[in-house]
N, C-alpha and C positions, 0 to 999 in steps of 0.2 A: 884205080884199083888194079888194072892190068893193061898190058899192051895188046890184048886180044881185041882186034877191031870189031868183032861181032857182038861183044858183050853189051856195049851201050844201047844197041837197038834190040837185039834178040834177048838179051839177059833181063830186060825190064819185066818181061812176062814169064820168066822161068820160075817154076815152082820153088818156093822158099827162098827167093832171090835176096831177101833181106838178111839172110845168114850166110850168104856166099862170100867167099874171099878167094884170092889166088896166092899160091905159095910156090916159089921157085925151088925145085929140087930135082936132082938127077937129070938135069938138062931139060926139064919140062916146066911150064907154068901150069900147075895143077889147079883145077877148079875144085874147091872143097866147100862143103856146107857143114857147120857145126852149130848145134843147138842143145839146150838143156844143161842139166848138171846131175851128178851122181856117178855111179859106175859107168865106165866107158863101154860104148857099143860102136863097132865099125860096120858100116853097111857097104858091101861091094856088089855092083851090078854085073850082069852078064854081058855077052857079046851083043852089040847093037843097041845097048841101052845106055843110061846115064843117070845122074842124080835124080832126074825126074821120076825114075822108077819108084823112089821112096817118098814122093810128094805127100801122100797121105799118112804113111807110117811114121815119118820123122816127127811131126808135131805130137803124135800120140806117145811115142817112145820118150820124147823129151821131158814129159812130166815126171819121169823116174830115172832117166839116164842122161849122160853126156854123149850125144849122138854125133858121129862123124860119118859123112858120106863124101865120096870123091868121084869125079869123072876120070876113069882110067884113060891112059894115052890113046888118042884117036877117037875118043867119044866125048860127047857133050862139048864142053868148052876147054878141055885139056888138049 
């Protein structure tokens, strides 16, 4: 899934890990989570946070929306 050496161990307990993937763009391997279908919603965390900030909201929003959350550079697994 990624060259991130931490993902195989720390990622297994990461919230919503089943919808995680890694995308190479702009020189980064971005950790993104995508779930649901419908109109698109993008969730961006603040400083010192990561996709885990949305652990409870993502499944709820996914019943009506195509939800995308990402770890910004220097946070989480990006």
